[in-house]
Each structure stands twice: as C-alpha cells, then as structure tokens.
C-alpha positions, -999 to +999 in steps of 0.1 A: -134+559-593-118+537-567-123+501-577-120+488-541-147+462-535-165+467-502-186+438-488-220+452-478-238+420-471-244+430-435-279+444-441-296+422-415-288+409-381-260+422-359-231+405-342-248+371-344-233+364-310-248+330-302-247+319-338-210+327-342-201+308-310-220+278-323-202+279-356-168+284-340-174+255-316-185+232-345-154+241-365-131+234-336-147+199-334-142+190-371-118+215-385-136+215-418-156+245-431-175+224-457-188+202-429-197+232-408-216+248-437-235+216-445-244+210-409-255+246-403-277+246-434-291+211-430-300+213-393-310+250-394-282+255-369-289+292-367-327+290-363-335+310-395-371+311-407-368+303-444-345+282-466-331+314-482-324+330-448-309+298-435-283+298-463-278+336-462-274+338-424-252+307-422-229+321-450-227+355-433-218+341-399-194+315-413-175+341-434-170+362-404-158+334-381-135+321-409-114+352-406-103+342-371-072+323-362-074+290-343-064+308-310-090+335-317-117+308-323-108+291-291-111+324-272-144+331-289-157+297-276-141+296-242-136+332-232-158+353-209-186+375-223-164+406-228-136+386-245-162+370-268-177+403-278-143+418-285-133+388-307-166+390-326-159+427-332-125+416-345-142+392-369-166+419-382-138+443-388-116+417-405-144+407-428-159+441-437-132+467-446-159+494-447-166+488-410-129+486-403-123+519-419-152+535-401-139+522-368-103+534-374-110+567-393-140+579-373-145+562-339-108+560-331-102+597-341-131+608-319-116+589-289-083+606-296-100+640-295-119+629-264-152+633-283-172+603-272-205+610-289-212+591-321-241+603-342-258+588-372-245+618-392-210+605-385-217+573-404-235+592-432-206+616-436-181+588-437-202+567-461-208+596-484-171+604-486-164+568-495-193+567-521-178+597-539-149+575-550-166+541-552-192+531-577-203+501-558-212+522-527-226+550-548-251+528-566-267+513-535-303+522-529-313+546-501-330+518-482-299+496-484-277+525-471-302+530-442-300+493-434-262+493-434-262+522-410-287+506-388-268+473-386-235+490-380-249+508-350-266+477-338-233+458-339-215+486-321-241+484-293-240+446-291-202+447-289-204+472-260-186+499-280-216+522-279-241+529-251-278+532-257-272+570-259-246+564-287-217+573-264-184+556-273-172+534-244-135+530-242-126+493-237-100+475-218-087+444-235-078+413-215-043+399-219-058+369-237-075+392-263-043+412-268-022+381-271-043+363-298-045+395-318-008+403-316+000+367-326-017+375-359-012+413-364-009+438-336-020+466-359-056+452-356-057+465-320-066+499-334-102+487-340-109+491-303-117+525-288-092+526-260-068+550-244-045+522-234-013+513-252-010+476-258 
C-alpha cells in the first residue's frame, strides 16, 4: 500500500472566502501565526458556533492561508474578486494534495480533451483509484467520503471553476496572479482549467 498521507480535514465548509481574507489581513499586520491563531480563537474571528468549531475552523483556514507566499497573501487581501478566488484555490491545492491531484489528473485532462462536464462519478472514480493503494483513504467511512466529495464540489463552485450545472469553466488568470505563482513555482499554474499558456 502507498504510505502517502493525504490530508482529509476538509469535511465541512468550502473555500472560507471571507474568513481566509480576514486571516491573511491579520497576518500581514503582525507577521506572526501564533498571534493570528490566538486572536482568531479568542475573538471567534471566524464566527463559529461552538468552542470546538472555533478551533477547528480557525486551524483549517490558517493552515491553508499559511501555504501562501507574502506576495500571494497581499494579492488575496488586495486583489479583485476573481484574483482572490484564484489565490484561495491555490491555497486549497497547495494544502490538500488529494484535491491537487484531482484537479490536475481529472479536471485538467477533461479540459485538454474539450470535455467540460464534471460529474460526481468523476470524483468517485478518482477517489476509489487512490483508495486501492492507500490505507488511509480506504479506511474512511462512507459518510466521510460523501462529505469530502460534497465539499470538493462546493469549493469548485465557489472558486468559479464549476458552474451550477457542473460544467468546467476555463479561467483566465490576471498578470498579477500569474506573477505571484511563477515567483514561487510556475508548475502550480496547472491547477487552473485554462486553454491559455502562461
């Protein structure tokens, strides 16, 4: 069995758009993740309902935002709506290798074949193929697997990668988005369904 550890903590929420921007802005003020974590938890920065969900949601959002470079964080805070969503999708893909692989192995391949319909079965087929070689994924409960699929599709919708009808929308990246990604690693541009060459 493949021993690769996949993070599968994305069983609730979605992109956490507003929450991630708040976290990024706070970090850019203090440049200290411990302070960000303490403030987010103490002040219920993310408006969670219970103590456990405050800690869980804060941790989830902070871990995603932490994957971003300083320039990417600045663009997340200051960019337009499209730039912000694209940077949040970058954070998701950088934090969750399972979503990164789904994006590059399934969505990207569909776009190359000019097949723009993404179905739930596409995720199930992908997930099952990974589970065959990974104990961690294989041992997840049916309900957890369903939640993972639900949240992945929700994030794809919120990032404007999927329409309501689950049609893949090709994206156009602004020069600012391309620049802050290339400064780190231009290979990451493959997470976006696009027919452009950047």
